[in-house]
N, CA and C atoms as a LAMMPS dump frame, in Angstrom:
ITEM: TIMESTEP
0
ITEM: NUMBER OF ATOMS
306
ITEM: BOX BOUNDS ff ff ff
-5.0000000000000000e+02 5.0000000000000000e+02
-5.0000000000000000e+02 5.0000000000000000e+02
-5.0000000000000000e+02 5.0000000000000000e+02
ITEM: ATOMS id mol type element x y z
1 1 1 N -216.1 -237.976 -215.961
2 1 2 C -217.026 -237.112 -215.282
3 1 3 C -216.357 -235.758 -215.073
4 2 1 N -217.06 -234.701 -215.388
5 2 2 C -216.523 -233.355 -215.262
6 2 3 C -216.983 -232.731 -213.965
7 3 1 N -216.058 -232.133 -213.241
8 3 2 C -216.377 -231.437 -212.002
9 3 3 C -216.569 -229.966 -212.323
10 4 1 N -217.771 -229.47 -212.124
11 4 2 C -218.076 -228.08 -212.419
12 4 3 C -218.211 -227.337 -211.101
13 5 1 N -217.435 -226.291 -210.954
14 5 2 C -217.564 -225.474 -209.742
15 5 3 C -218.171 -224.138 -210.12
16 6 1 N -218.995 -223.653 -209.261
17 6 2 C -219.663 -222.381 -209.49
18 6 3 C -218.97 -221.308 -208.668
19 7 1 N -218.644 -220.203 -209.311
20 7 2 C -218.034 -219.091 -208.597
21 7 3 C -219.129 -218.22 -208.003
22 8 1 N -218.982 -217.907 -206.758
23 8 2 C -219.919 -217.024 -206.078
24 8 3 C -219.186 -215.747 -205.704
25 9 1 N -219.85 -214.618 -205.906
26 9 2 C -219.282 -213.359 -205.466
27 9 3 C -219.555 -213.218 -203.984
28 10 1 N -218.502 -213.084 -203.221
29 10 2 C -218.632 -212.962 -201.78
30 10 3 C -218.869 -211.504 -201.44
31 11 1 N -219.945 -211.243 -200.705
32 11 2 C -220.231 -209.885 -200.246
33 11 3 C -219.402 -209.629 -199.008
34 12 1 N -218.547 -208.635 -199.093
35 12 2 C -217.696 -208.315 -197.963
36 12 3 C -218.249 -207.106 -197.236
37 13 1 N -218.15 -207.116 -195.933
38 13 2 C -218.606 -206.009 -195.118
39 13 3 C -217.459 -205.027 -194.928
40 14 1 N -217.656 -203.822 -195.411
41 14 2 C -216.651 -202.768 -195.331
42 14 3 C -217.29 -201.568 -194.639
43 15 1 N -216.611 -201.041 -193.635
44 15 2 C -217.115 -199.851 -192.947
45 15 3 C -216.507 -198.615 -193.588
46 16 1 N -217.337 -197.599 -193.766
47 16 2 C -216.835 -196.319 -194.256
48 16 3 C -217.042 -195.285 -193.16
49 17 1 N -215.938 -194.662 -192.75
50 17 2 C -215.978 -193.572 -191.769
51 17 3 C -215.915 -192.268 -192.559
52 18 1 N -216.888 -191.404 -192.335
53 18 2 C -217.02 -190.19 -193.125
54 18 3 C -216.499 -188.955 -192.403
55 19 1 N -216.035 -188.009 -193.18
56 19 2 C -215.677 -186.695 -192.657
57 19 3 C -216.933 -186.119 -191.989
58 20 1 N -216.787 -185.439 -190.855
59 20 2 C -217.959 -184.916 -190.139
60 20 3 C -218.912 -184.083 -191.002
61 21 1 N -218.4 -183.341 -191.975
62 21 2 C -219.27 -182.548 -192.855
63 21 3 C -220.282 -183.432 -193.595
64 22 1 N -219.885 -184.639 -193.957
65 22 2 C -220.74 -185.514 -194.764
66 22 3 C -221.826 -186.21 -193.954
67 23 1 N -221.751 -186.163 -192.626
68 23 2 C -222.743 -186.835 -191.782
69 23 3 C -224.156 -186.322 -192.028
70 24 1 N -224.287 -185.064 -192.41
71 24 2 C -225.64 -184.521 -192.631
72 24 3 C -226.319 -185.154 -193.843
73 25 1 N -225.562 -185.842 -194.672
74 25 2 C -226.131 -186.517 -195.839
75 25 3 C -226.372 -188.006 -195.578
76 26 1 N -226.008 -188.481 -194.37
77 26 2 C -226.187 -189.891 -194.001
78 26 3 C -227.043 -190.017 -192.734
79 27 1 N -227.944 -189.067 -192.544
80 27 2 C -228.83 -189.072 -191.372
81 27 3 C -228.045 -189.09 -190.066
82 28 1 N -226.896 -188.421 -190.044
83 28 2 C -226.092 -188.305 -188.843
84 28 3 C -225.11 -189.435 -188.598
85 29 1 N -225.068 -190.413 -189.488
86 29 2 C -224.149 -191.548 -189.302
87 29 3 C -222.739 -191.155 -189.731
88 30 1 N -221.787 -191.347 -188.838
89 30 2 C -220.385 -191.122 -189.18
90 30 3 C -219.76 -192.377 -189.771
91 31 1 N -220.284 -193.538 -189.377
92 31 2 C -219.801 -194.821 -189.889
93 31 3 C -220.967 -195.54 -190.551
94 32 1 N -220.739 -196.009 -191.775
95 32 2 C -221.771 -196.691 -192.547
96 32 3 C -221.213 -198.023 -193.028
97 33 1 N -221.997 -199.088 -192.889
98 33 2 C -221.614 -200.408 -193.396
99 33 3 C -221.942 -200.486 -194.884
100 34 1 N -220.976 -200.936 -195.672
101 34 2 C -221.182 -201.097 -197.108
102 34 3 C -220.655 -202.466 -197.534
103 35 1 N -220.874 -202.795 -198.802
104 35 2 C -220.312 -204.005 -199.377
105 35 3 C -219.622 -203.653 -200.686
106 36 1 N -218.659 -204.452 -201.065
107 36 2 C -217.958 -204.255 -202.323
108 36 3 C -216.617 -204.95 -202.287
109 37 1 N -216.036 -205.104 -203.464
110 37 2 C -214.723 -205.735 -203.567
111 37 3 C -213.619 -204.729 -203.881
112 38 1 N -214.013 -203.494 -204.22
113 38 2 C -213.054 -202.417 -204.467
114 38 3 C -213.527 -201.178 -203.72
115 39 1 N -212.646 -200.196 -203.617
116 39 2 C -213.021 -198.929 -202.988
117 39 3 C -214.213 -198.331 -203.713
118 40 1 N -214.173 -198.314 -205.043
119 40 2 C -215.253 -197.701 -205.824
120 40 3 C -216.582 -198.425 -205.616
121 41 1 N -216.573 -199.747 -205.558
122 41 2 C -217.813 -200.489 -205.325
123 41 3 C -218.407 -200.135 -203.959
124 42 1 N -217.562 -199.955 -202.968
125 42 2 C -218.042 -199.578 -201.634
126 42 3 C -218.632 -198.171 -201.641
127 43 1 N -217.985 -197.251 -202.349
128 43 2 C -218.512 -195.892 -202.441
129 43 3 C -219.83 -195.893 -203.208
130 44 1 N -219.932 -196.699 -204.26
131 44 2 C -221.203 -196.809 -204.988
132 44 3 C -222.31 -197.327 -204.077
133 45 1 N -221.992 -198.318 -203.231
134 45 2 C -222.98 -198.835 -202.292
135 45 3 C -223.383 -197.758 -201.288
136 46 1 N -222.423 -196.99 -200.814
137 46 2 C -222.706 -195.873 -199.91
138 46 3 C -223.664 -194.884 -200.569
139 47 1 N -223.415 -194.551 -201.824
140 47 2 C -224.263 -193.609 -202.555
141 47 3 C -225.646 -194.182 -202.836
142 48 1 N -225.751 -195.487 -202.967
143 48 2 C -227.062 -196.123 -203.139
144 48 3 C -227.867 -196.003 -201.847
145 49 1 N -227.21 -196.167 -200.717
146 49 2 C -227.878 -196.045 -199.431
147 49 3 C -228.278 -194.599 -199.128
148 50 1 N -227.448 -193.651 -199.556
149 50 2 C -227.664 -192.231 -199.272
150 50 3 C -227.464 -191.429 -200.561
151 51 1 N -228.494 -191.384 -201.426
152 51 2 C -228.362 -190.747 -202.745
153 51 3 C -227.909 -189.284 -202.711
154 52 1 N -228.268 -188.528 -201.671
155 52 2 C -227.849 -187.126 -201.594
156 52 3 C -226.335 -186.982 -201.471
157 53 1 N -225.686 -188.018 -201
158 53 2 C -224.241 -187.988 -200.808
159 53 3 C -223.496 -187.95 -202.138
160 54 1 N -224.092 -188.517 -203.166
161 54 2 C -223.415 -188.602 -204.468
162 54 3 C -223.02 -187.229 -204.996
163 55 1 N -223.9 -186.248 -204.881
164 55 2 C -223.568 -184.918 -205.396
165 55 3 C -222.504 -184.213 -204.555
166 56 1 N -222.249 -184.709 -203.36
167 56 2 C -221.187 -184.16 -202.523
168 56 3 C -219.832 -184.795 -202.846
169 57 1 N -219.851 -186.023 -203.354
170 57 2 C -218.622 -186.756 -203.598
171 57 3 C -218.156 -186.745 -205.052
172 58 1 N -219.073 -186.506 -205.985
173 58 2 C -218.743 -186.66 -207.409
174 58 3 C -218.991 -185.383 -208.201
175 59 1 N -218.252 -185.23 -209.302
176 59 2 C -218.459 -184.099 -210.192
177 59 3 C -219.53 -184.445 -211.232
178 60 1 N -219.745 -183.567 -212.194
179 60 2 C -220.787 -183.762 -213.21
180 60 3 C -220.542 -184.979 -214.101
181 61 1 N -219.293 -185.423 -214.201
182 61 2 C -218.961 -186.608 -215.01
183 61 3 C -219.038 -187.896 -214.207
184 62 1 N -219.339 -187.785 -212.91
185 62 2 C -219.417 -188.962 -212.063
186 62 3 C -218.099 -189.353 -211.423
187 63 1 N -217.075 -188.524 -211.604
188 63 2 C -215.755 -188.787 -211.015
189 63 3 C -215.722 -188.267 -209.581
190 64 1 N -215.001 -188.982 -208.716
191 64 2 C -214.848 -188.498 -207.348
192 64 3 C -214.113 -187.169 -207.34
193 65 1 N -214.586 -186.26 -206.504
194 65 2 C -213.96 -184.949 -206.412
195 65 3 C -212.554 -185.076 -205.839
196 66 1 N -211.653 -184.258 -206.355
197 66 2 C -210.237 -184.382 -206.005
198 66 3 C -209.909 -183.882 -204.607
199 67 1 N -210.824 -183.199 -203.939
200 67 2 C -210.492 -182.721 -202.598
201 67 3 C -210.871 -183.707 -201.497
202 68 1 N -211.139 -184.951 -201.873
203 68 2 C -211.326 -186.02 -200.892
204 68 3 C -210.167 -187.004 -200.998
205 69 1 N -209.689 -187.445 -199.856
206 69 2 C -208.702 -188.522 -199.792
207 69 3 C -209.395 -189.705 -199.14
208 70 1 N -209.107 -190.882 -199.642
209 70 2 C -209.714 -192.098 -199.115
210 70 3 C -208.586 -192.968 -198.559
211 71 1 N -208.73 -193.347 -197.31
212 71 2 C -207.731 -194.176 -196.641
213 71 3 C -208.333 -195.546 -196.369
214 72 1 N -207.52 -196.578 -196.484
215 72 2 C -207.94 -197.936 -196.15
216 72 3 C -207.211 -198.319 -194.865
217 73 1 N -207.981 -198.551 -193.806
218 73 2 C -207.404 -198.937 -192.51
219 73 3 C -206.319 -197.964 -192.051
220 74 1 N -206.559 -196.688 -192.241
221 74 2 C -205.653 -195.606 -191.804
222 74 3 C -204.293 -195.633 -192.489
223 75 1 N -204.183 -196.334 -193.625
224 75 2 C -202.91 -196.385 -194.345
225 75 3 C -202.8 -195.195 -195.289
226 76 1 N -201.885 -195.274 -196.229
227 76 2 C -201.702 -194.194 -197.194
228 76 3 C -203.006 -193.867 -197.904
229 77 1 N -203.152 -192.611 -198.292
230 77 2 C -204.369 -192.163 -198.951
231 77 3 C -204.465 -192.619 -200.391
232 78 1 N -205.667 -192.956 -200.789
233 78 2 C -205.962 -193.266 -202.18
234 78 3 C -206.778 -192.105 -202.707
235 79 1 N -206.314 -191.496 -203.745
236 79 2 C -207.061 -190.396 -204.312
237 79 3 C -208.015 -190.958 -205.358
238 80 1 N -208.929 -190.172 -205.84
239 80 2 C -209.995 -190.701 -206.708
240 80 3 C -209.548 -191.593 -207.854
241 81 1 N -208.379 -191.36 -208.426
242 81 2 C -207.968 -192.185 -209.566
243 81 3 C -207.542 -193.59 -209.166
244 82 1 N -207.466 -193.883 -207.872
245 82 2 C -207.008 -195.19 -207.412
246 82 3 C -208.118 -195.994 -206.742
247 83 1 N -209.356 -195.692 -207.038
248 83 2 C -210.466 -196.35 -206.344
249 83 3 C -210.74 -197.759 -206.836
250 84 1 N -210.005 -198.229 -207.82
251 84 2 C -210.179 -199.619 -208.26
252 84 3 C -209.396 -200.584 -207.373
253 85 1 N -208.7 -200.055 -206.372
254 85 2 C -207.938 -200.9 -205.451
255 85 3 C -208.872 -201.823 -204.669
256 86 1 N -208.461 -203.076 -204.477
257 86 2 C -209.321 -204.025 -203.771
258 86 3 C -209.372 -203.753 -202.262
259 87 1 N -210.47 -204.197 -201.651
260 87 2 C -210.629 -204.146 -200.206
261 87 3 C -210.898 -205.566 -199.709
262 88 1 N -210.713 -205.753 -198.413
263 88 2 C -210.932 -207.057 -197.801
264 88 3 C -212.027 -206.968 -196.758
265 89 1 N -212.659 -208.093 -196.499
266 89 2 C -213.72 -208.148 -195.502
267 89 3 C -213.206 -207.57 -194.182
268 90 1 N -213.971 -206.657 -193.601
269 90 2 C -213.606 -206.051 -192.33
270 90 3 C -212.775 -204.786 -192.452
271 91 1 N -212.379 -204.405 -193.669
272 91 2 C -211.622 -203.165 -193.848
273 91 3 C -212.47 -201.956 -193.477
274 92 1 N -211.782 -200.866 -193.187
275 92 2 C -212.467 -199.598 -192.946
276 92 3 C -211.907 -198.564 -193.91
277 93 1 N -212.803 -197.931 -194.652
278 93 2 C -212.422 -196.811 -195.517
279 93 3 C -212.702 -195.534 -194.749
280 94 1 N -211.824 -194.578 -194.872
281 94 2 C -211.991 -193.279 -194.229
282 94 3 C -211.966 -192.233 -195.324
283 95 1 N -213.033 -191.434 -195.392
284 95 2 C -213.109 -190.373 -196.402
285 95 3 C -212.899 -189.035 -195.687
286 96 1 N -211.805 -188.368 -196.041
287 96 2 C -211.469 -187.079 -195.44
288 96 3 C -211.284 -186.03 -196.528
289 97 1 N -211.442 -184.768 -196.161
290 97 2 C -211.168 -183.699 -197.11
291 97 3 C -209.685 -183.384 -197.095
292 98 1 N -209.186 -182.976 -198.254
293 98 2 C -207.79 -182.595 -198.405
294 98 3 C -207.728 -181.079 -198.385
295 99 1 N -206.914 -180.499 -197.508
296 99 2 C -206.808 -179.032 -197.481
297 99 3 C -206.314 -178.503 -198.826
298 100 1 N -206.937 -177.453 -199.305
299 100 2 C -206.522 -176.829 -200.564
300 100 3 C -206.351 -175.333 -200.344
301 101 1 N -205.789 -174.697 -201.307
302 101 2 C -205.635 -173.251 -201.216
303 101 3 C -204.274 -172.861 -200.679
304 102 1 N -204.121 -171.588 -200.412
305 102 2 C -202.8 -171.123 -200.01
306 102 3 C -202.775 -170.422 -198.757
């Protein structure tokens, strides 16, 4: 007899805390609940909930803009090229702007 197990994708609840400038694109919400298994999946869910936010976060190729830093639970920043990093249920992502210029 063969034992067959079915894999289920677990939806994890991840909170995203946004830079105050971005609140105007989320109906005033500074913290938004999302789901996903990676940083990028959570950001995609955020953009699905608030489509106007996508043009604020991404360039014409769909890449995250380089002047945002993303932190997981206030740890080291993940820049756009590292958004495939996994997240865990209950994590908080923080999206902040990175100062540029001289």
